[in-house]
C-alpha positions in Angstrom: -51.0 -22.3 -52.5 -50.7 -21.0 -48.7 -48.6 -23.5 -46.2 -49.2 -24.2 -42.9 -46.7 -26.2 -40.4 -48.5 -28.6 -38.0 -47.0 -27.8 -34.7 -47.3 -30.1 -31.6 -50.6 -29.1 -29.5 -49.7 -27.7 -26.6 -52.2 -25.8 -23.9 -50.4 -22.5 -24.2 -50.4 -22.6 -28.4 -54.2 -23.8 -28.3 -55.8 -21.5 -25.5 -57.0 -19.3 -28.4 -58.7 -21.7 -29.9 -60.4 -24.0 -26.8 -58.9 -26.7 -24.3 -56.5 -29.4 -24.6 -57.7 -32.5 -22.8 -55.1 -34.6 -21.3 -53.7 -35.7 -18.2 -50.4 -33.5 -17.9 -49.4 -32.8 -14.4 -50.9 -33.7 -11.3 -54.1 -35.0 -11.1 -56.6 -32.8 -9.2 -57.2 -35.6 -6.1 -57.0 -39.1 -6.2 -60.3 -41.3 -6.2 -61.6 -44.6 -6.2 -59.5 -46.1 -3.2 -56.7 -43.7 -4.8 -56.0 -46.1 -7.9 -57.7 -43.5 -10.1 -56.3 -39.6 -10.6 -59.2 -37.4 -11.6 -58.2 -34.5 -14.2 -60.7 -32.4 -12.7 -63.1 -30.1 -15.3 -60.5 -29.4 -18.0 -62.7 -27.6 -20.7 -65.0 -25.0 -21.3 -68.4 -26.6 -22.4 -70.9 -24.0 -23.6 -74.0 -25.3 -25.5 -76.2 -21.8 -25.3 -79.4 -21.2 -24.0 -81.3 -23.1 -26.7 -79.0 -26.3 -26.4 -78.2 -29.3 -24.5 -74.8 -31.7 -24.1 -75.1 -34.7 -26.1 -72.4 -37.7 -26.8 -71.8 -39.0 -30.3 -69.8 -41.1 -31.8 -67.9 -40.3 -35.1 -65.7 -42.6 -37.7 -63.8 -40.4 -39.7 -61.9 -41.9 -42.8 -57.8 -41.3 -41.7 -56.3 -38.3 -43.7 -52.5 -37.9 -44.6 -50.0 -35.0 -44.5 -49.3 -32.9 -46.5 -53.0 -32.0 -46.6 -55.0 -29.8 -48.2 -57.7 -27.4 -46.4 -60.0 -26.0 -48.4 -62.7 -25.2 -46.1 -63.4 -24.5 -42.2 -66.6 -24.7 -40.0 -67.2 -22.9 -36.9 -70.7 -23.4 -34.7 -71.9 -20.6 -33.3 -74.4 -22.1 -30.4 -72.0 -24.3 -28.6 -68.7 -25.6 -28.0 -67.4 -29.4 -29.4 -64.8 -31.4 -27.7 -63.5 -34.7 -29.6 -61.9 -37.4 -27.6 -60.3 -39.9 -29.6 -60.9 -43.7 -29.0 -57.6 -44.8 -29.6 -53.9 -43.7 -28.8 -53.3 -42.3 -32.5 -52.3 -38.7 -33.0 -54.9 -36.4 -35.4 -54.4 -32.9 -36.7 -56.2 -30.0 -35.7 -56.9 -27.3 -37.2 -58.1 -24.2 -36.2 -58.0 -20.1 -37.4 -58.9 -16.7 -35.3 -62.0 -14.9 -36.4 -61.3 -12.0 -38.5 -64.7 -9.8 -38.5 -66.9 -12.7 -39.5 -64.1 -15.0 -41.5 -61.6 -16.9 -40.3 -58.1 -15.7 -40.4 -54.6 -17.6 -40.9 -55.2 -20.8 -40.0 -53.2 -23.2 -37.6 -52.6 -26.7 -37.7 -51.6 -29.0 -34.6 -50.6 -32.9 -34.0 -51.8 -34.4 -30.7 -49.7 -36.4 -28.7 -51.0 -39.7 -27.8 -53.8 -39.5 -25.2 -54.7 -35.9 -25.7 -58.2 -34.8 -27.3 -59.4 -31.1 -27.7 -62.5 -28.7 -26.9 -63.4 -26.3 -29.4 -64.9 -23.1 -27.8 -68.1 -21.8 -29.1 -68.0 -20.2 -32.4 -63.9 -21.0 -33.3 -63.4 -21.6 -36.8 -61.7 -25.1 -37.2 -61.1 -27.9 -39.8 -63.2 -31.1 -39.9 -62.0 -34.0 -38.0 -58.9 -35.1 -39.7 -57.7 -38.4 -38.1 -53.7 -39.8 -39.4 -54.3 -43.1 -38.6 -57.7 -45.8 -38.6 -59.5 -46.6 -37.1 -60.8 -42.6 -36.8 -62.8 -43.3 -34.2 -63.8 -40.2 -31.7 -66.5 -39.5 -29.0 -67.7 -36.2 -29.7 -69.5 -33.9 -26.7 -71.1 -30.9 -28.8 -74.6 -29.2 -28.7 -78.1 -30.6 -29.4 -80.9 -28.5 -30.3 -83.5 -27.4 -32.9 -81.5 -24.0 -34.4 -78.8 -24.3 -36.8 -75.1 -24.6 -35.4 -73.1 -24.9 -38.3 -71.3 -21.9 -40.7 -68.6 -22.7 -43.3 -66.1 -20.6 -44.8 -64.8 -22.0 -48.4 -61.0 -20.0 -48.8 -60.3 -18.6 -52.2 -57.2 -20.3 -52.2 -56.8 -23.7 -50.4 -53.8 -24.4 -47.6 -51.3 -26.9 -47.2 -50.5 -28.1 -44.1 -47.5 -29.7 -43.3 -45.4 -31.6 -40.9 -43.2 -29.2 -39.0 
């Protein structure tokens, strides 16, 4: 079995796959009479010419490490943002595209308060909360054309803690 070790989610490490959504650093500006820091425009949302943005709620069953990764998917028509509705960390898996199939996956563990935005066409694992409840707000493409491709690895990967 192939092994991948989960690493902390950082903007630099995750940049090839998407955006990290968090409140690191100073806010871009203060609003609401100076009582609210606004961290402005943190993600590149891309829904293609035929789609629109939609907000859905996902309630996923928690998983545990080590995690068996058998399949990844991608959305060729739009980006997909995952915003946890709890402070619990979750597992993020992404892989580079290598001529239409996923390359070696990378695994990331979020810190409390972090979300992600996967760029359009990025191979990624399924939503993988590590604690209950696995409640997320998801911002992604709503449209009439197909927007999912799955890839099943010939040999599964074992995702382990660092």
